[in-house]
Each structure stands twice: as C-alpha cells, then as structure tokens.
C-alpha positions in Angstrom: 129.6 121.5 120.1 131.2 122.4 117.1 130.7 125.1 114.3 131.6 124.3 110.9 131.3 126.2 107.7 132.7 127.4 104.5 134.2 130.5 103.6 133.6 131.9 100.1 135.2 134.8 98.4 132.1 137.1 97.3 134.1 140.1 96.4 133.2 140.0 92.7 129.6 139.2 93.5 129.4 142.1 95.9 131.0 144.4 93.5 128.5 143.3 90.8 125.7 144.0 93.4 127.0 147.5 94.0 127.5 148.0 90.4 124.0 146.9 89.8 122.7 149.1 92.5 124.5 152.0 91.1 123.2 151.3 87.7 119.7 151.0 89.0 120.0 154.3 90.9 121.5 156.0 87.8 118.5 154.5 85.8 116.0 155.9 88.3 117.7 159.2 88.3 117.8 159.3 84.5 114.1 158.3 84.3 113.3 161.1 86.7 115.3 163.7 84.9 114.0 162.7 81.5 110.5 162.1 82.9 110.7 158.6 81.2 109.4 155.3 83.0 109.5 151.7 82.0 106.7 149.2 81.9 105.7 145.7 80.8 102.5 143.8 80.7 101.3 140.3 80.1 98.2 140.6 78.0 96.9 137.2 79.1 97.2 137.6 82.8 97.0 141.5 82.8 100.0 141.3 85.1 101.6 144.8 85.0 105.0 146.0 86.1 106.0 149.7 86.3 109.1 151.5 87.2 109.0 154.2 89.9 108.8 157.0 87.3 105.9 155.3 85.5 103.8 155.7 88.8 104.9 159.2 89.2 104.0 160.0 85.4 100.5 158.5 86.1 100.1 160.3 89.5 100.0 156.9 91.4 101.9 156.1 94.6 105.0 154.1 93.7 104.6 150.5 94.4 100.7 150.4 94.5 98.8 147.7 92.9 97.7 148.7 89.5 95.8 146.6 87.0 95.9 147.1 83.2 92.3 148.2 83.2 93.0 150.8 85.8 95.6 152.2 83.4 93.1 152.2 80.6 90.8 154.1 82.7 93.3 156.9 82.9 93.4 157.4 79.0 91.1 160.1 77.7 88.1 158.6 75.8 89.1 160.5 72.6 92.5 158.8 72.6 91.6 155.4 74.0 91.5 153.8 70.5 95.1 154.8 69.8 96.5 152.6 72.6 94.2 149.9 72.1 95.1 149.6 68.4 98.7 149.9 69.2 98.6 146.9 71.8 96.4 144.8 69.6 98.7 145.2 66.6 101.7 144.6 68.6 100.5 141.3 70.0 99.0 140.0 66.8 101.7 141.1 64.2 104.8 141.5 66.5 104.9 145.2 65.6 106.5 147.8 67.7 104.7 151.1 68.2 105.4 154.6 69.1 102.1 156.6 70.0 101.2 159.8 71.7 98.0 160.3 73.8 96.5 162.1 76.7 95.9 160.9 80.3 94.3 162.3 83.2 95.7 161.5 86.7 93.4 160.7 89.7 94.2 164.3 90.8 92.6 165.6 87.6 95.9 166.7 86.0 96.0 166.1 82.1 99.2 165.0 80.6 100.4 164.2 77.0 102.5 160.9 77.2 104.6 159.0 74.6 104.8 155.4 74.8 107.1 153.2 72.7 106.7 149.3 73.0 107.2 146.0 71.4 105.9 142.5 71.9 108.5 139.8 73.0 108.3 136.2 74.3 110.0 135.4 77.7 109.8 132.0 79.4 107.1 131.0 77.0 104.9 133.9 77.8 104.0 136.7 75.4 104.6 140.1 77.0 104.5 143.7 75.8 107.1 146.1 77.2 108.2 149.6 76.6 108.8 153.0 77.8 106.4 155.9 78.7 107.5 159.6 78.8 105.8 162.7 79.8 105.9 164.9 76.8 103.3 167.5 78.0 105.7 170.5 77.9 107.0 169.4 74.4 103.5 169.1 72.9 102.4 172.3 74.6 105.4 174.0 73.1 104.8 172.5 69.6 101.1 173.3 70.0 102.1 177.0 70.9 104.6 177.1 68.0 101.9 175.7 65.5 99.3 178.2 66.8 101.8 181.1 66.5 102.6 179.9 63.0 99.0 179.6 62.1 98.5 183.1 63.5 101.5 184.3 61.4 100.1 182.6 58.3 96.7 184.4 58.8 98.4 187.6 59.5 100.6 187.2 56.4 97.6 186.4 54.3 95.6 189.4 55.8 98.3 191.8 55.3 99.4 190.3 51.9 102.9 190.0 53.3 105.8 187.7 52.7 108.6 186.7 55.0 112.3 186.1 53.6 115.8 185.3 55.0 119.0 186.1 53.2 122.2 184.4 54.2 124.8 187.1 53.6 127.7 184.5 53.7 126.4 182.0 51.1 124.2 184.6 49.1 121.2 182.2 49.5 117.8 183.8 49.8 115.0 181.8 51.4 111.4 182.7 50.6 108.6 181.7 52.9 105.6 180.5 50.8 104.0 183.8 51.7 106.6 185.6 49.7 106.0 183.2 46.7 102.3 184.1 46.9 103.2 187.8 47.1 105.5 187.6 44.0 103.1 185.3 42.2 105.6 182.5 41.8 104.9 178.8 42.0 106.0 177.1 45.3 109.5 176.2 45.3 110.3 177.8 41.9 112.2 180.9 43.3 115.9 180.4 42.4 117.0 181.8 45.8 119.3 184.6 44.8 119.3 188.4 45.2 119.7 188.6 41.5 116.6 186.5 41.2 114.7 188.9 43.5 116.0 191.8 41.6 114.5 190.3 38.4 111.0 191.2 39.8 111.8 194.7 40.9 110.7 197.3 38.3 113.9 198.4 36.3 113.5 202.1 37.4 113.6 201.1 41.1 116.4 198.5 41.2 119.2 201.0 41.9 117.2 202.4 44.9 116.6 199.0 46.2 120.3 197.9 45.8 121.4 201.2 47.6 118.9 200.6 50.4 120.2 197.0 51.0 123.8 198.3 50.8 123.1 200.9 53.4 121.4 198.5 55.7 124.3 195.9 55.6 127.1 198.3 55.7 125.6 201.2 58.1 122.3 201.1 59.8 121.4 197.5 60.1 117.9 198.5 59.3 116.3 197.9 55.9 113.3 200.1 54.8 112.4 200.6 51.2 109.3 200.9 48.9 109.5 199.8 45.4 107.5 198.3 42.4 107.5 194.8 41.4 106.4 193.0 38.3 104.7 189.7 39.1 104.9 186.7 36.9 101.4 187.4 35.8 102.3 190.7 34.6 100.6 192.7 37.3 102.6 195.6 38.8 102.5 196.0 42.6 104.1 198.2 45.1 106.0 196.6 48.0 107.2 198.0 51.3 110.0 195.9 52.9 111.4 196.2 56.5 114.4 194.0 57.5 117.0 193.7 60.1 120.6 192.6 59.9 121.9 189.8 62.1 125.6 189.9 63.2 128.1 187.2 64.4 130.2 187.4 67.6 132.8 189.5 65.8 130.2 192.1 64.6 130.1 190.9 61.0 126.8 190.9 59.2 125.5 187.3 58.6 121.9 187.5 57.7 119.2 189.8 56.7 115.7 188.9 57.7 112.7 190.9 56.7 109.1 191.1 55.6 107.6 192.5 52.5 104.0 193.9 52.4 101.9 194.6 49.5 101.1 198.3 49.7 99.6 199.0 46.3 96.2 199.9 47.6 97.7 202.2 50.3 100.0 203.8 47.7 97.0 204.2 45.4 95.0 205.8 48.1 97.9 208.0 48.9 98.3 209.0 45.3 94.5 209.7 45.1 94.7 211.6 48.3 97.7 213.7 46.9 95.9 214.2 43.7 92.8 215.3 45.7 94.7 217.6 47.7 96.5 219.1 44.8 93.2 219.4 42.9 91.6 221.1 46.0 94.5 223.6 46.3 94.3 224.4 42.6 90.5 224.7 42.8 90.8 226.9 45.8 93.3 229.1 44.0 91.4 229.3 40.7 88.1 230.0 42.6 89.9 232.2 45.1 88.2 230.0 47.8 89.7 229.0 51.2 88.7 227.0 54.1 88.5 227.7 57.8 87.3 226.1 61.1 87.0 227.3 64.7 87.4 225.0 67.7 84.7 226.0 70.1 86.6 224.7 73.2 89.9 226.7 72.5 88.5 229.3 70.0 91.7 228.5 67.9 91.2 229.1 64.2 92.6 227.1 61.4 93.0 228.6 57.9 93.9 226.9 54.7 96.7 228.3 52.6 94.3 230.2 50.2 92.8 232.1 53.2 96.2 233.5 53.9 96.7 234.3 50.2 93.3 236.1 50.1 94.3 238.1 53.2 97.7 238.9 51.9 99.3 237.3 54.8 102.2 234.8 55.0 101.2 231.2 55.8 101.8 230.6 59.5 100.4 229.4 62.8 96.6 229.2 63.4 95.7 232.5 65.0 93.2 232.8 68.0 89.8 233.9 67.2 90.3 237.5 68.3 93.3 237.9 65.9 91.4 236.3 63.1 88.7 238.8 63.5 91.0 241.7 63.3 91.4 241.2 59.5 87.8 242.5 59.0 87.1 246.1 58.2 86.1 247.9 61.4 82.7 248.6 60.1 82.2 244.9 59.3 83.8 243.3 62.4 80.5 243.6 64.6 78.6 241.7 61.8 81.1 238.7 61.7 81.3 238.6 65.6 77.6 238.4 65.8 77.4 235.7 63.1 80.0 233.5 64.8 78.4 233.9 68.1 75.0 233.0 66.8 76.5 229.9 65.0 78.1 228.7 68.2 75.1 229.5 70.5 72.0 228.8 68.2 73.6 226.6 65.6 72.8 229.0 62.9 74.6 229.1 59.5 76.8 232.0 58.3 76.6 233.5 54.9 78.0 237.1 55.0 79.6 239.4 52.5 82.2 241.6 54.3 85.2 243.6 53.8 88.8 242.6 55.0 91.8 244.8 55.1 95.2 243.5 53.9 98.4 244.6 55.6 99.0 246.9 52.6 95.8 248.7 53.3 94.0 247.3 50.3 90.3 246.5 50.9 88.9 243.3 49.4 85.4 241.9 49.6 84.9 238.3 50.8 82.0 235.9 51.3 82.1 234.0 54.6 80.1 230.7 54.7 79.9 228.7 57.9 78.3 225.6 59.1 78.2 224.3 62.6 78.9 220.6 63.3 76.6 219.5 66.1 77.2 216.4 68.2 74.8 215.6 71.1 73.3 219.1 71.0 76.7 220.8 71.3 78.7 222.4 68.5 81.9 220.2 68.0 83.4 222.6 65.4 82.4 225.4 63.1 83.7 225.1 59.6 83.3 227.1 56.4 84.5 228.7 53.2 86.1 232.0 52.6 86.0 233.4 49.2 87.4 236.5 47.5 84.3 238.1 45.7 85.9 241.6 45.1 85.9 241.3 41.3 82.4 239.9 41.4 81.1 242.7 43.5 82.9 245.2 41.2 81.5 243.6 38.1 78.0 243.7 39.8 78.3 247.3 40.5 79.6 248.0 37.0 76.7 246.0 35.7 74.2 248.0 37.8 75.9 251.3 36.4 75.7 249.9 32.8 72.0 248.8 33.3 71.2 252.4 34.7 73.0 253.9 31.7 71.2 251.6 29.2 67.8 252.1 30.9 68.1 255.9 30.8 69.8 256.1 27.3 68.0 258.3 24.9 68.5 255.9 22.1 66.6 252.6 21.9 68.6 249.5 23.1 67.4 246.0 22.9 68.7 242.3 23.1 67.4 239.6 21.0 68.0 235.8 21.7 69.2 233.5 19.0 65.6 233.0 17.6 65.0 236.8 17.2 62.8 237.4 20.4 63.3 240.4 22.5 64.9 239.5 26.0 65.7 243.1 27.2 64.6 246.6 26.1 65.2 250.0 27.6 62.6 252.7 28.3 63.5 254.5 24.9 62.8 251.1 23.1 59.5 250.8 24.9 58.3 254.3 24.0 59.0 253.9 20.4 56.5 251.1 20.0 54.1 252.4 22.6 53.9 248.9 24.4 54.2 248.0 28.0 57.6 246.7 28.9 56.0 243.3 29.8 54.4 243.2 26.4 57.5 244.0 24.5 59.7 241.3 26.2 59.3 237.9 24.3 58.1 239.6 21.2 59.7 238.5 17.9 61.5 241.4 16.2 59.8 240.4 13.1 56.5 241.7 14.5 58.1 245.1 15.2 59.9 245.9 12.0 57.9 243.8 9.4 58.8 240.7 7.6 60.8 242.2 4.8 63.2 244.2 6.9 63.3 241.1 9.3 64.5 239.0 6.4 67.2 241.6 5.4 68.4 241.8 9.0 68.6 237.9 9.2 70.6 237.9 6.0 73.1 240.6 7.4 73.4 238.6 10.7 74.1 235.4 8.8 76.7 237.3 6.6 78.3 238.5 9.9 78.5 235.1 11.2 80.2 233.7 8.1 82.6 236.5 7.8 83.5 236.7 11.5 82.2 240.3 11.9 81.1 241.1 15.4 79.6 244.4 14.6 77.7 246.0 11.6 75.4 249.1 11.0 72.1 248.4 9.7 69.3 250.8 8.4 65.7 250.3 9.1 62.6 252.4 8.2 59.7 251.9 10.7 56.2 253.2 11.2 55.7 253.8 14.9 52.5 254.3 16.7 53.6 257.6 18.2 55.9 259.2 15.7 54.8 257.8 12.2 57.5 256.8 9.7 60.9 257.1 10.9 64.4 256.0 9.9 67.0 254.3 12.3 70.6 253.3 12.0 71.1 250.4 14.2 74.6 249.3 15.4 74.2 245.5 15.7 76.6 243.2 17.8 76.9 239.5 18.0 76.3 237.8 21.4 78.3 234.7 22.1 77.9 232.0 24.7 80.6 229.2 25.0 81.5 229.8 21.4 78.0 229.5 20.1 75.8 232.3 18.6 73.5 233.5 21.4 71.7 236.4 20.0 72.3 240.1 19.1 72.5 243.5 20.8 71.2 246.5 19.0 71.5 250.3 19.7 69.3 252.3 17.4 69.5 256.0 16.5 67.0 257.9 14.6 68.5 259.5 11.6 65.3 260.6 9.9 66.1 264.4 10.1 69.8 263.8 9.2 68.9 262.0 6.1 66.3 264.5 5.1 68.9 267.3 5.7 71.6 265.4 3.6 68.9 264.9 0.8 68.2 268.5 0.8 71.8 269.6 0.8 72.6 267.0 -1.9 69.8 268.5 -4.2 71.0 272.0 -3.3 74.6 271.1 -4.1 73.6 269.5 -7.5 71.5 272.5 -8.4 74.2 275.1 -7.3 77.0 273.2 -9.1 74.9 273.0 -12.3 73.9 276.5 -12.2 77.4 277.6 -11.4 78.8 275.7 -14.4 76.2 276.9 -16.7 76.8 280.6 -15.7 80.5 280.2 -15.7 80.4 278.7 -19.2 78.4 281.9 -20.3 81.0 284.1 -18.6 83.9 282.3 -20.2 82.1 282.5 -23.7 81.6 286.1 -23.4 85.2 286.8 -22.1 86.7 284.7 -24.8 84.9 287.0 -27.3 86.5 290.0 -25.5 90.0 288.5 -26.2 89.5 289.3 -29.9 89.1 293.2 -29.3 92.3 295.2 -30.3 92.7 296.6 -26.8 95.4 295.4 -24.5 93.5 296.3 -21.2 90.3 294.5 -22.4 92.2 291.4 -23.5 94.1 291.1 -20.2 90.8 291.5 -18.3 89.1 289.0 -20.5 92.0 286.5 -19.8 91.7 287.2 -16.1 88.0 286.5 -16.2 88.5 283.3 -18.0 91.3 282.2 -15.5 88.9 283.0 -12.6 86.1 281.0 -14.2 88.5 278.0 -14.8 89.4 278.1 -11.1 85.8 278.1 -10.1 85.1 275.2 -12.3 87.9 273.4 -10.8 86.7 274.3 -7.4 83.3 272.8 -8.2 84.8 269.5 -9.4 87.0 269.5 -6.2 83.9 269.9 -4.0 82.2 267.1 -5.7 85.0 264.8 -5.0 85.5 266.4 -1.4 81.8 265.5 -0.7 82.6 261.7 -0.6 85.0 262.3 2.2 83.0 264.8 4.1 80.1 262.3 4.3 82.1 259.2 4.9 80.8 257.0 7.7 83.7 254.4 7.6 82.0 252.0 5.2 84.1 253.3 2.4 87.4 252.0 4.0 89.1 249.3 1.9 92.3 247.5 1.5 94.7 249.3 -1.0 97.9 248.0 -2.5 100.1 251.1 -2.9 102.5 249.1 -5.0 99.5 248.7 -7.6 97.9 252.2 -7.3 100.7 254.5 -7.0 102.3 253.5 -10.4 98.9 254.3 -12.1 98.9 257.8 -10.4 102.4 258.6 -11.4 102.1 257.4 -14.9 98.8 259.5 -15.5 100.7 262.6 -13.9 103.6 262.2 -16.3 101.2 261.7 -19.2 99.0 264.8 -18.3 102.1 267.1 -17.5 104.8 266.2 -20.0 107.1 268.9 -18.9 107.2 267.5 -15.4 109.2 264.6 -13.9 107.2 262.4 -11.4 109.4 259.5 -10.0 108.3 256.7 -7.7 110.0 254.4 -5.1 107.7 251.8 -3.3 109.5 249.7 -0.5 109.1 245.9 -1.3 105.6 245.9 -3.0 102.9 244.9 -2.6 102.5 247.5 0.3 99.0 247.3 1.8 97.2 250.1 3.7 93.5 250.3 5.1 92.4 253.5 3.7 89.5 255.4 2.3 88.6 254.6 -1.2 89.4 258.3 -2.3 93.1 257.8 -1.3 94.1 257.5 -5.0 92.3 260.9 -5.8 94.1 262.5 -2.8 97.3 261.6 -3.9 96.5 262.8 -7.5 95.5 266.1 -6.0 99.0 266.5 -4.1 101.0 265.6 -7.3 98.9 267.9 -9.4 99.1 270.8 -6.9 102.8 270.3 -6.7 103.1 270.4 -10.6 100.6 273.3 -11.2 102.2 275.6 -8.6 105.8 274.9 -9.4 105.9 276.3 -13.0 108.6 275.4 -15.5 109.7 271.8 -15.4 109.1 270.7 -11.8 110.4 267.3 -10.3 108.1 265.4 -8.0 109.3 262.4 -6.0 106.9 259.9 -4.5 108.1 257.3 -1.9 106.2 254.7 0.2 107.6 252.5 3.0 106.4 250.7 6.1 107.7 251.0 9.6 108.0 247.3 10.8 107.9 248.2 14.5 104.6 250.4 14.3 103.0 248.9 11.3 102.5 252.5 9.8 103.0 253.2 6.2 104.5 256.5 5.3 103.7 257.9 1.9 105.8 261.1 0.9 105.3 263.5 -2.0 108.2 265.8 -2.4 108.4 268.6 -5.0 111.0 271.4 -5.8 108.5 274.2 -6.2 108.0 277.4 -4.3 106.1 275.4 -1.4 103.0 276.4 0.5 102.8 279.8 2.2 102.6 279.9 6.0 98.9 280.9 6.0 97.7 277.8 3.8 100.1 275.6 5.7 98.7 276.4 9.1 95.2 276.2 7.9 95.8 272.8 6.4 97.6 271.4 9.4 94.9 272.5 11.9 92.2 271.5 9.7 90.1 274.6 10.2 89.8 277.9 8.1 89.4 281.2 9.6 88.7 284.6 7.8 92.4 285.3 8.0 93.6 281.9 6.9 91.5 281.3 3.7 93.0 279.0 1.1 92.1 279.7 -2.5 91.1 276.0 -3.2 89.6 272.9 -1.5 92.2 270.5 -3.0 94.5 270.2 0.0 91.4 270.3 2.4 90.2 267.3 0.4 93.5 265.5 0.9 93.5 266.1 4.7 89.9 264.8 5.0 90.7 261.8 3.0 93.7 260.8 5.3 91.7 261.5 8.5 88.9 259.3 7.2 91.6 256.5 6.6 92.6 256.8 10.3 95.9 258.5 9.4 97.7 261.7 9.9 98.8 264.4 7.4 101.9 266.7 7.9 103.8 269.3 5.8 107.5 269.5 5.7 110.1 271.6 3.9 112.0 270.0 1.2 115.8 270.5 1.0 116.9 272.7 -0.7 113.6 273.9 -2.0 110.0 272.8 -2.1 107.5 271.1 0.0 107.0 267.5 1.3 103.4 266.3 2.0 103.6 263.2 4.4 100.7 260.7 4.6 100.9 258.3 7.6 98.4 255.5 7.2 97.6 252.4 9.1 99.3 249.4 7.3 97.4 246.1 6.6 98.0 242.4 5.9 97.4 241.3 2.4 93.7 240.1 2.0 94.6 236.3 1.9 96.5 236.5 5.3 
C-alpha cells in the first residue's frame, strides 16, 4: 500500500480567502451600520438574490426564499407604480434609477426605503442590480423639518413677520422671503447690507435703530427696538424687531439673528387708546367727573385720578370701602351707605346728591351714580361716576333766589323770545294786564302794547343789534284794564344763545306820576322865570330912573337895586342851564374832544373879558372824554366865575392831561383871584346846602352836577401863591373810530 500525493503552496490563496472573508465581514458590518443592503434580480426568471441586510430591512429571515412578487407585495399600493416604472425603464432603456418609496414588513412596520439600481448583462443574462437603504429616519426628519418650516411660514404670514440673519464678519444680511414681503420688496432684490436695510427705515428713526444694534452687539446681546419703515409702495409701517447675537468660541460676536413683526395695527390701537385715555382724562377734568368701582368680594374701592382731585386728596392706593365712605358729610354718610348696600343686595341703581368734606374742611356737593354689574344673579362689580356739582347747586340756589326776587318784584318783569312772544312774566306783569299767568305766556307783545309801539320797539331792538348795544331804555304808553292810560320806562336787555339773538328781557317801571310832576314843574319854572324877568325888568327901569336924581344916597340905592336885579337875572339863566343837568338820565352823555372844545371856550372868554388873560395847555390833543353834553357850559361857568370875582386884570390858566395808568382825564382851571370862601367851598365839595352854608349863586352848583352826571369828580384846591384851582376828573375815552 502506498500513499502518493502532491503538495501545493496555498499560502497566497489562503491569504486571499481570509482577505475576502474580512472584506465580506466588513461589508456586512458596513451595510448593517448604514442600514444598506444589496440585491439583484433576473427579470426573466424572477431569480432574486439579497444580502443579509436587505432581508433585515424587509423584516424577513435571512436566507429565506423570497420571490420578486413577494417583494412587490411589501410595497404600499400608492407607491407601487414608482418601483414598477423604475424597473421597466431600466430594463428597456438601460437607465439607472434612484427612487424612494414605502414598504410594510410582515410585522406591519412601515418604512421608507431608497433603492438605486441599474440593468447589466452578465453571462448573457439581463439582470438588474442595486442597493436598498432604510431612510425612514431621514425622511421623517425631513418631513418634520418641512412641517416645521410650513408652520413657521404660516406663523410668519399670520403675524406679518420676517426673519433675517446678519453675518457680522462679512456684513452680509440675509432676508428670508417673509422679510421681503414685510418690506414690500421683490424676491431676491434686497441688496443684503445693513445700509440697504437702513434705507427702508424712517429718517427720524435711523439713529435710534443704529444705537439699538450697537448696544446689542457690544453690550447686551439682545436686540429690541421699534421703528417706522417706508415700504417700496410708499406705505409707512411700524416694525418691532427682536434679535439675539451669536458668539464664536472666543466670545466674539459673529451673527445677529432676529425677527421683525409688523405692529402698525397694534401701534395704532395703542395710540388710539392713549388718545382715548387722554381725552377721557381731559373730559373728566373739564366736566369735573371721576369714575369709581367697588369689588363686592373684597370691598376695595377704585378711584380715577379725578375723584381724588374732587375730594382734594393726593392720588394714592385704592381705599377700603369704610375709608372711602369717610369722605362724606356725617349727615349724608347713612344715605350713601344705604344706597351702596341696596345696590349690592337688590341690584338697584345709585343716583344721589351728597356732600363731601375735603381735608381742608371745605364742603363740596357731588352727584354719585352707580350701576351694578350682575353675572349669574350675583353682583360682579359696582361701578359709577362721581361728579362735583357744587357750582351747579350754587347756581340753582341763586336761580331760585333770583326767581323769587323777580316773582315778587313790584315792577313788571318779562322775557320775550326772538319772535316777540312772552315766555316769562312775574306777578306784577300779570296784574298790569289783568290776565291769567297761563293766558299771558305765549302772547305776542304786539297784542299787549299795540302795533304802533310794537313797531317802534322792534326798530329800537334792531338798532341795538346793529350797534352792539346790550341794553337800552324805551318808553311806552299803555291803556291797562285796571289802571287806565299809564306811561312806563322799560329797560330792555338783549338775550343771546351761542352767539345768536334769542330774545329780550324787560323790566318796566311806571313813570306816569313822575312825568306829570316834571311837566307841572316845567310849566311852573317857565312861568316863574318869565314873571321874574318881567318884574325885574320893571324894577331895573324904575331904578335906572332914580339914578338921575341929584341925591347921592338915592343914586347909590338905585345902583344897588340894579346890581341885585342883574344878579337875579343871571341866577334865572343859570337855573335854566342847571335844569339840564338836574334832570339828566344818562342819555345826554357823549364823547367830547377837549382839544377841540376848550380852545373855543378860552377864545370866547378872552373876547368877552379883554382885561383878563386866559391861557390853555392841552396834553397831546385830541383828548377824548365821556361826559355830559353841558361840560363846555360848566367850564365856561368856572372861567367866568374866576374872572368876575378876581377884579382888575386876572390871569386864568386852563390845563388838560390824561393819566395813562388810570385813564382819567384831569382838567384844571387855576386863577389868581381872592378864591372861594370856606363856606362856599364846603357847600360845593359836599354837594349840599344848609341854612348856614348858602351860596349866592347856582353857577358852581351847576358845575358840580355836570361833573357828577359825567361820572367824574370835582375838587377845589388853593393856587400858589394866590387864588383857586378847580379840578375836574373825568373818565377818558377812545376816539370814536377806535
């Protein structure tokens, strides 16, 4: 027996096998790690070969028999066309493919897979080979990212916001398309620089934005700012930006990421709210109205600032209800306590007028209004208004007093509307016409005073409106049912409403007896003066005849009689002029230019008395005064009195000037005569005459009454070194055309 054989060196083959095994093992491990498997299939025979990882991806036991149709059954119906089209095109056109689709393992697990394949020819057979990879996690991540991005897009659109990224190293600013929409620029047209961004910012806001960015990058790391932009379409919008700085490992700022939100509507609402709040505050202050509320659970009270103002308290914390009630007057506190309790328990409204006491002790009247807010049958809050009505109540009380005065006044008082109908009349007015009060109201005044006098009254009222006069005195003669024909002076005043004529108010006073008395006195005066002049002329004639008798005593007595008669005649003339002043009712006042009138008076005096010297100084003529029309006669009287009683060649100096501070015009008449004696001076200055203070003439009395009728004053001073100064102080006036 023999054993024969050959020995072959297989070292290299063994090494190749080991290397192949290591490569195969590495491939298996790599496929497992990458979740990638290999496959090939013969479309003609459906012969299918898989690597182990391909089995695992499909959820099948490694090495189990799998047919191509079995694999197709694992593909979801919606994705089946993808794989069929890919294989068909690869076989027919030698195309490679790379597709993704979903499979469902026998265990029911769904996976996303990616397969890449190509058609090749091997040993005369047409086969398709490739790889398959489980990409479920990647697809799910991409889907999550896509969904997150979609949600972000929806959120950005809904909030009208835009995202941006600024590379602080390169200066490049990247805008998300949402920012492009926000700023109204075309996609891709933004130049990508900070300066380009600043060009959209309102010029007045650029410095503020730059300062905010600088602070964020160099100090805080946080960017917060609000500013205006001007979009490319010209529309101005408010933008609020929030950003965060990113840093490198060395702590240096590298990027600034942020989002801008269109807050125009919010800004507008805030401005509207601020304006409304400001308007409310102003309205409360103007109307003296504040607001308040009570929390039924805690009984805490809230006051607006105006309530504190009304109460004279500093604005502070909300007081508890007990402290809030302490502000009321002790006599009124039970009323407000009961009102609040009723509102909380019975849901009743509050409307009370009560007194409050300020810390200073001042008492004010307030109106308290309250309204319970009821929710599910319970009071959730009690709110209301608090108004200072002190002035209103004072006016109401004054009005009530005035109404009582008017109602009980002895003189008739009435009110007419703009068409002349009676809207108010007191009892005296009712009695004059013997009508019931209800019958008088609404009656046209024309029916009461007659058409002729009504037309005259209408003309006077029209004149008042044209000339801007608010008051005028009219005279009417009426025939009343109870007292016959009577005469009335009526003080008529214009009523205005919002600048428009609203009617008239009249206060009538019967002057029948006064006019009759004045008429009798006037007749008596004329008769008396006429008879005195006639009789005095007779006496003068007879006395003049006696002066021719050759008897010194008779002649002296005759001259004395003549002088006395001349004085009586002068007295009669002075009385005539004086009458105009005594009966003055104010209607004879007029504007007088002393610069024009005084030269006439002085010239006439110098002409009438050539031995006298009358000089005049008027300060800056024209010099206007508001005086009685007899002022010129009064000045003549003073000058003439100074000349006549001085004797010889007297000097009289007349001056007139205005005090710019008081507006009073001072007219001075100074002479160098003997002056007034003390008795006449005291009588003149006091304006009365007693049996012991009886002046020989009415001249200076006439002067005094003229000055007083002009609303002025008259004083007597001593002249230096000799003589008298008569001082008129009269109300100054503007020139008529001013």
